[in-house]
DOSEGU-760774 format. One record per atom (N, C-alpha, C): x, y, z. Coordinates in steps of 0.001 Angstrom, whole numbers, plus 524288, in hexadecimal, padded with zeros to 5 digits. Layout:
XYZ ...
//
This chain:
5B410A7710DFD7B 5B4D5A751FDF834 5B7F8A7008DF86F 5B61DA6C2FDF5A4 5B8B6A671ADF5A1 5BDA3A6752DF24D 5C126A63B7DF35A 5C61CA637EDF08C 5C537A6305DEAB0 5C17AA5FC0DE91B 5C074A5F05DE389 5BEC1A641EDE103 5BBA4A6731DE3CC 5B9E1A6C34DE1B1 5BE6EA6FFEDE12D 5C1E2A6FF8DE4FD 5C678A735CDE4C5 5C9F1A71D8DE030 5CAB4A6CC3DDF7E 5CDFDA6AE3DDB36 5CBA0A6C70DD5FB 5C68EA6BCFDD573 5C3F7A6D3EDD095 5C47BA731BDCF97 5C3EEA763ADD3AA 5C477A7BDFDD31C 5CA05A7D4CDD153 5CDE7A7ACFDD3B9 5D350A7BC4DD229 5D455A7A05DCC8F 5D212A759CDCB25 5D2B8A73A4DC5CA 5D097A7797DC1E5 5CBFAA79A3DC301 5C99BA7D7ADBF7E 5CCF0A8269DBF1E 5CF06A8427DC389 5D25CA88CEDC37D 5D749A87E1DC046 5D99FA833CDC0E5 5DE52A81FFDBDDB 5DD26A81F3DB803 5D8C0A7F9FDB69B 5D747A7F7FDB114 5D656A850BDAF08 5D3E1A884DDB22A 5D2F5A8DB6DB096 5D81AA9096DAFD6 5DBD5A8FAADB364 5E0ECA923EDB2F4 5E3B0A908BDADF3 5E357A8B96DACB0 5E5BFA89A7DA7DE 5E333A8C3CDA32B 5DE00A8C8DDA343 5DB39A8EEDD9EDB 5DC8CA94B9D9E52 5DD4DA9768DA2A2 5DEB9A9CF3DA25E 5E40BA9DAED9FCE 5E778A99EDDA071 5ECBEA9A4CD9E51 5ED47A9775D9919 5E8FCA959DD9703 5E950A9253D9257 5EB5EA953ED8D8A 5EAE1A9A65D8D8C 5ECDEA9D58D890B 5F2D0A9D07D88AA 5F543A9BE5D8D08 5FAF4A9B74D8D17 5FCCEA95D8D8C36 5F922A923ED8BA5 5FA83A8CBFD8ADD 5F783A8A9BD862B 5F975A8669D83FA 5F67AA840AD7FC5 5F207A80BED8201 5EE53A7F9ED7EC1 5E98FA7CF2D8064 5EAAEA779FD82DA 5EE50A74C8D80A9 5EF93A6F8ED82A6 5F1D6A6FE7D8825 5F517A73C7D891B 5F765A747FD8E48 5F31CA75A0D9250 5EF4BA78D0D90DD 5EAF1A7A06D9462 5E806A7507D95C9 5E6E0A71CED91EA 5E41EA6CE2D92E2 5E753A6939D964A 5EC66A68E4D953A 5EFCDA6582D9852 5EFDEA672AD9E09 5F039A6C31D9EF3 5F05CA6E19DA45A 5EB37A6CEDDA720 5E6DDA6DB2DA477 5E1CBA6C92DA6CC 5E141A66C9DA81A 5E2F6A6373DA489 5E2B1A5DD9DA577 5E642A5C3EDA9EF 5EACEA5EADDAA42 5EE83A5D71DAE6D 5EC26A5EC9DB3C0 5E99EA6346DB41B 5E716A64D8DB8FA 5E2FEA60CFDBA83 5DFCEA5F35DB6C3 5DBC2A5B54DB7EB 5DE21A562ADB9B7 5E270A5489DB75C 5E510A4FAFDB8F6 5E6E8A5006DBE9C 5E953A546BDBFF7 5EB38A5519DC555 5E6BCA54F6DC935 5E267A5774DC7C5 5DDE2A5798DCB4A 5DBB6A521EDCC08 5DB25A4F29DC7DD 5D92BA49D3DC83D 5DCD1A4683DCB9A 5E1E5A470CDCAB3 5E5B8A441ADCDC1 5E55AA4590DD389 5E4D0A4A9ADD4A1 5E450A4C5FDDA0C 5DF70A4A11DDC97 5DB10A4A22DD9BB 5D629A4819DDBDB 5D6AAA423CDDCF5 5D941A3F64DD972 5D9FEA39C6DDA47 5DD5FA38C3DDF12 5E1A8A3BA9DDF9C 5E515A3B02DE42A 5E235A3C6CDE927 5DF03A4076DE8DF 5DC04A422CDED68 5D84FA3DD7DEF29 5D5BDA3B49DEB70 5D238A36F8DECAE 5D53AA326DDEF13 5D9E2A3148DECF2 5DD10A2D0ADEF19 5DE8AA2E31DF4BC 5DFE9A3309DF5D3 5E180A3485DFB1C 5DCE9A3410DFEE7 5D841A3559DFD12 5D3ACA34EFE0076 5D28FA2F3BE01DF 5D399A2BB5DFE28 5D26DA2629DFEF5 5D6B3A2369E0211 5DB57A25BBE023C 5DFCAA2337E04DA 5DEC5A22C0E0AAE 5E07CA1E65E0CC6 5DFF0A1D81E1264 5E401A20BAE1552 5E26FA236DE1959 5E65BA263EE1C7C 5EA0AA2252E1F0F 5EEF4A23B4E1F43 5F2C1A2021E2189 5F6BDA232CE24BC 5F8ECA20A9E2892 5FD0BA230BE2BB6 60254A20ABE2A61 60282A1DB1E263A 60748A1B03E24AB 60B33A1EECE2275 60F81A1FA5E251C 61381A2367E237B 615FCA21C6E1E53 615CAA1CC4E1CF4 61819A1AE8E1816 61509A1CB2E134D 61058A1E91E141E 60D31A2055E0FB4 60F25A2595E0D9B 61237A2863E10AF 61403A2D9CE0F1A 6185BA2D75E0B2E 
//
């Protein structure tokens, strides 16, 4: 399974968990949490792409 597929599967599970608990939260909070999860996933995917494109280096100053 590719990383993107795993991430999508986790995203769906997180959304399902939020929906299962939605009776204990107001509707706006449920939407905010879902949007927050999507933002984190997009940010992670962007960082992942940047890391793939980065040139490998042995420069200790990069740490």
